[in-house]
N, C-alpha and C positions, 0 to 999 in steps of 0.2 A: 880595408876588410870590413864586412858587415858582421857585427857581433851582437848576439842576443843572449838573454838569460832564460834558462830552463827552470820551470817551476815543477817540482816533483810531487809535493803533497804526500809525503810518506811518514808513517810513524814507526816503521820497522827499525829496531835498534834503540828506541827510547823506552824507558820504563815509565808506565803510567802517564802517557802523553795523550791528552784528549784530542779528538778530531777538531774541535773548535780551536785549540791552541795551534795545531798544525796549520790550519787555514789562516789564522790570524798572522802567524809568523811568516808564512810564504807571501802573503799579500803585503806585509810590511817590507819584505825584501824586494818585491816587485816595484813598489813605490820608490824605493831607494834606487833601484836599477834605472828606472825611468828618469829620475832626477840626475843621475850620474853619467848619462850619456850613452847607455846601451841603445841598440837600434830596434829591438823587438823583444816582447815577452812571449814565451812559448809554454805550452803545457800539453802533456800527453792525455789520452783517455784511458783510465783504468777504473776497475770496479771492485768493491766488496772486501778488499784486503789491505793490510798494513803496508804492502809493497808500494802502493800508490792509490789514491782514491779521488779521482776527478771524473765523476760519471758523465759530466756534460761540459766539455772544455769550451764549446761555443757559448754556453751560458756564462761561464766564468769570464770569457773575453768580452762579453757584452757589459759586464760590470766594470771591467778594467778599461774599456774604451772611454768611460766617463771619469773614472778615478785617475787615469793616466792619459791625458789627452794628446800628448806629444810623442808617442812611441807606437810602433807597429805592434800588432797582436797576431800570434801564430798558434796553430794547432799542430802538434807533432806526436800523435795525429788523431783525427777522427777515424774510428775503426768501422769501415763501411759495412762489413757483414752484419753488424749489430743494429743497423739503421736502414730506414727506407730512403732511397736516394732523393725522392721528392722533398722530404722533410729536411734533409741535409742542405739541399739547394736553397730552400726557403730560409732556413736559419742563417746560412752564409750570406744570402742577399740582404737580410735584415741587418746583420752585424756590419756588413760592409757599408751599408747606407748610413748607419749610425756613426760609424768611425770615419766616414768620408774617405773610403778606399784604403784603410790601414790594415785590412785582414790579409794574412798570408795563410792560405788554406792548405794544410797538410793532411794527407790521407794515408791509411794503412789497412792491413787485412787482419791483424791480430795474431797472437801466438799462445796465449795462456789457455790451457784446456779447461781450467776451472771457470774462467769467464764465459767461454762458449757454452759450457754445460749449464750455467745459470740462466743464460739466454735461450736455452733449449734449442741450440743450433749445432750443426755438425761442422767440425773443423775441416772435414773433407771438402766442404763446399766453399771454403773461404777464398781460394784463388779465383774460382769462377765468379763468385759474387762480387769480389773486388773488381775484376776485369770487366764485368758488366756494368756495375754501378758508377765507377770512376769516370769513364768517358761521358756517361749521361749527365753527371753533375758538371763537369768541366764545360761541355757543350752548352748546357743550359745557362751557365753563368756568362757565356759568351753571346748566346743568341737571345736569351730571354724566354726560351721555351724548352720544356723537358719532354722527352718521349723515349720509349724503349719497347722492344718486342723480343726480349731475350728469354732465357730459361727461367730466370727468377723474378724479373721485373717487367710485367706487362703494363707499361705506363702509357695511357693515352696522351696525345700531344696536349700539353697544358701550359698556359702562360704563367710565368713567375711574377708575382706581385708582392712587395714592390719590385719593379723592374730593376735588374742590375744596372747601376749607374756608372761604374768604373771598370776599366779593362782589368782582367785577371792575368794578363800576359806577364810572366815572370813572377807570379805570386802563387803558383801551384807547386806543392811539395809532395813527395811520396816516400815513405819509409822503404828502404832498399837494402835489407840485410841478407837477402838470398838472391840467387841467380834469377829466379822467376820474377822477383820483385824489381830487380834492376831492369829487366825487359819491360815490365809494366810501366815503370817510371819513365823510361825512354819513350814509349809509345805516347804517353800523356804529354811529353815535353816538360816534365816536372823536374825540379831540383831533387836529386837523390838525398835522402836523409839517412845518415849512418851514425852509429853509436860507438864510442871508444871502448871496445871490449877485447881488443886483441891488437898486436903490433900493426902499425899502418902498412908496413911492407907486405903483410898478408892481404891487405885490402886493395893494394894498388892495381892488380890485374882486373878486379871486378869494377873498380872505378873507371879504369880505362875502357873496359868493355861497355859500360854505360854511356860514356862519352861517344864512343864509336857508334853505338846503336842510335843515339840521338841524332848524330849527323846523318846516318842512314835514313832515318824516318822523316827528318825535318829539313835537312840540308842547311842547318844553321849551327852557330857556335853553341855548345851545350851550356846550360846554366850551371853555376857553381854548385858542387856538392856541399851539403851542410853537415858538419861534423858536430855531434852532440857529445859532451863529456862532463865529467864530474870532478870539480876542481877543488883543491885545497891550496890556499895561498896565504903566506905569512912571511914575517920578516926573518925568521930563523930557519935555516935549511934542515937542521937535524930535527927540530921540533915538528916541522911540516912533514918530514918523512915518517915520523912516528904517527902523526895524525892521519896521513894518507893510508898507511898500512892498516890502521884501525878502522877508519870510516869508509874508505874505498873498499876495504876488505869486507866490511859489514854490508855494503851495497851489493857486492858480488854474491855474498851469501843470500841476500834477499832475492836477487835475480835467479839464483839456482832454485830457491824454494818456490818462487812464484811461477816460474816457467817449467819447473820439474825437469831440469836438465839432466839430473842423474837417473831419471826414469827411462823406460823403454818405449814409451808410447809413440814417439816420433817415427819409429819404424813402420807403424801401421797407418799413419795419418797421411792422406793424399796431399802432395804438394809441399811437404816439409822435409825433403831430403837433406837440404843444407843444414837444417837444425838437428837432424839425426847425426850428421858428421860432427857438429859442434858438441852434441851430447856425448858422443864417443870420446872426443878429445877431453871433455870435462871429466869424464869418469877416469881416464888414464892419468890426467894431470892432478886431479883432486882439487879441492878448494884452494890449497896453498899455491898450486901451479897457476890456477885461474887468476888469483889475486896478483901474482907476479906479472902475468901477461897484461892484466888490466892496468897495473901501475906503469908498465912500459908504454902503454898507449896513451893514458890520460895525463893531464897536466897537474903537477903539484910542486910546491917549493916556493922559493922566493920569486918575486917578479922577474928578476934576471934569468933564473933557471927556466921559468915558464916561457919567456920570450925566446930564449935560445932553442927550446924545444919546438916552438911554433915555426921558427925559421927553418929548422931541419925538416919539419913536416911539409912546409911549402916547397922546399927544394925537391922533396920526394913526389908530392902529389900535385903541385901547381897551386893555383889560387883556390880558396875555398871560403865558405861562410862558417862561422863559429857560433855554437850555442852552448853556454856553460851553466852548470848547476852548482850552487854553493851549499845547499842544504839537503843532506841525504845520509843514510847509514848511521843515524844517531848523532850527527854533528850538533853540538850545542848551538843555540841561536847566536850567541856572541861570537863564536868561531866563524859561523857562516857570514855574519855581518862584517867581521874583520876581513875575511877573504874577499868579499864583494867590494868593500871600500878600497882595499889595497890594490886589487886587480883594476878597478876603475881609475885609480889615481896613476898607476905606474905601467900597467900593461895595455889597457884599452887605448890610450892616446897613441901609443906606438903602432898598434895593430891598425887603427883607423887611418893612420898617416901613410901606411905602406903603399908604394906604387905597385900596380899589378905585376905579379911574378913574370908572366909571359912578356909583358911590355919591356921590363928590365932586361930579360934574356935576349929579346930581339934587338934592343938598343946596343947591347954589348957585341 
């Protein structure tokens, strides 16, 4: 199994925590993860708020390509409606050249109304902008030329310099938390990226649909879905459960706040029907119910409990890639580092040694 570490860069849940400290501690964890055998360092793009603040994750990864020379670097994701596709392509080409083909380029369309508002953009356009820009970028990284004649991006045919040096086959990812996004990811041939925010049984039909769509569009085996989650790992089960309820709960609270899931605006925003349904569920269940669902989906506890949960998930979903965060929701740095080190020592080797689930099933 491919296992990465997610860098959140959040101060939500901490009292009087400076932005400098947040960044210093996340990068310290990233260096540890690289040394301890993780496959990739990942970061999302978020702006302006305590929820997460990495306004340029490609710039961050340019730093980490030198600081951590033996690990892949991933964006989960670059939010395309906030960028010009030509500039994203150039930045990706530069980073991939510097890292010698270690970039995994993840793309998304965005969800937070407050972020779109600050960029003076309409969320109603996000789906169209993504579906127009993403193929332009992927094709440009394949061919070395970018062009477009769509509604939003009238791009004359232009050569990308430095020229892309390495194939991006298998290195394109797309956030797929809604039906529309699953379709877009399948068209791109991308790994679907999903977050642990509800029981995986609820996600299985959508994952299977994405796999079927990939086969329909490309006639090939679909790439593994990447599951991103927020982990509390420790030696004591009761203590970990208490920590998970506190810190995963605080993360859910920050998620509700940042995306305004208790609001009504998703009803009127074009292309966000799936999030309107999620908002209605959130209002009915309340924060306590949402935290319970989150804890059911996410990993927490001793290494043994986490491994048993992963095996059940593989039995349900088949093979997947994993992306785990250890610092979120106000977790003290020492608890984050404890979890990272224990996970790397006792969970990571087992996951990386597993035979593919489908191969095992076929052999039986």
